C-alpha positions, 0 to 999 in steps of 0.5 A, a space after each residue: 483539508 475538510 473531512 468527509 463523513 461518507 469518506 471516513 466511515 468507512 476505514 472505521 468499520 474497517 479498523 472497527 470489525 478488525 478490534 472487535 473480530 480479534 478480541 472474540 478470537 481471544 478465547 481458545 485462541 492458542 498461546 502462539 499465533 503465526 506472523 509471518 510466512 515465507 514463499 512456501 508458505 510455511 510460518 516463519 516467526 509466531 508470535 504472542 496472544 497479544 502481538 497475534 490477534 491485535 498486532 495488525 489491528 494497532 499498526 493499521 491504526 497507527 496507519 489511519 492516524 498517520 494518513 489524517 495527519 499528512 495533509 495537515 503537516 505535507 509541505 505540498 498539504 495546498 495539493 490535497 484538495 485536487 485528488 481527495 477521492 483518489 487520496 480517500 480510495 488509496 486509505 481504504 484499500 490500505 487499509 482493507 488489504 490489512 483487513 484482508 490480512 487479517 481475516 486470514 491469521 484470524 481463521 487461520 487461529 480457529 483451525 481452518 487451513 489457507 493457503 496465505 503462499 496462495 492467497 497473498 500474493 493475490 491481496 496485494 496484487 490487487 491491492 497494486 490494481 487499486 494502488 494503479 488506478 488512482 496512481 495517475 491523478 495524484 498531485 505531488 506531494 511529500 507522503 504518497 505516490 512516487 516520490 524521486 527527486 526528479 518528480 520532486 522537483 518537476 510537476 510534468 515529472 510528477 505527472 506522467 510517471 504518475 499516469 505511466 507509474 500506475 498502468 504498470 502497477 494495474 499491469 503488475 496486479 492483474 499478471 499476477 491474479 493470473 499467473 497465481 493460481 498456476 506458480 507455486 507459492 515461490 515463483 507467485 512471490 519471485 514475480 511479485 517482488 521482481 515486478 515491484 522493484 523492476 516497476 521502482 526502478 523505471 519510475 526512478 530513471 523515466 521520473 529522471 530523463 522527464 525532469 533533463 527535458 523539462 523547462 519549468 524545474 526549480 530546483 529540490 527543496 533545500 538547495 540551491 540552482 547551481 553557479 
């Protein structure tokens, strides 16, 4: 898959911004920086100055590297040219989510009040809407998407599961965005977690039943047809 500078530039901009803002926040930042919150918005884990400021940028950089390498090592790499644009949108969306969370942490470090119990579900819900919008355009691969034994051995199961699964993710994301301002933090997290688990279980069950009716299904990699 060829490198598109138009696709890479926004990702580089997000990564560079994260590192630059972390460096600019270094002086004057406390030695203990909040890194994890519970559903009520209470801090449950602190990190040191380096981990708190540069932890997420480093994770985002590693994710960027992984997503760049994936098309080169994926056994299904021949399919990547068929969904270049959705794949690039997904990559930008993931980095934008990391950058947003990192920005919220920097605001807290600078003394601003941020209601993480409300903001975090909405950030993740926005990512769900974005991912759901491109999910139906993904083609079989081993790194991204709803990867079950049945979607990986049936193109029909893959396509149908991802099309409907994408709509379910959009509906879930929009529901969270609408409901979160009306709920407290614990209720919003329950909706987020419960909805995510529900979509995951649905994907497994639905893909199995589509796979069963597909006359063109193939044995999963590394197995032999039943005798």
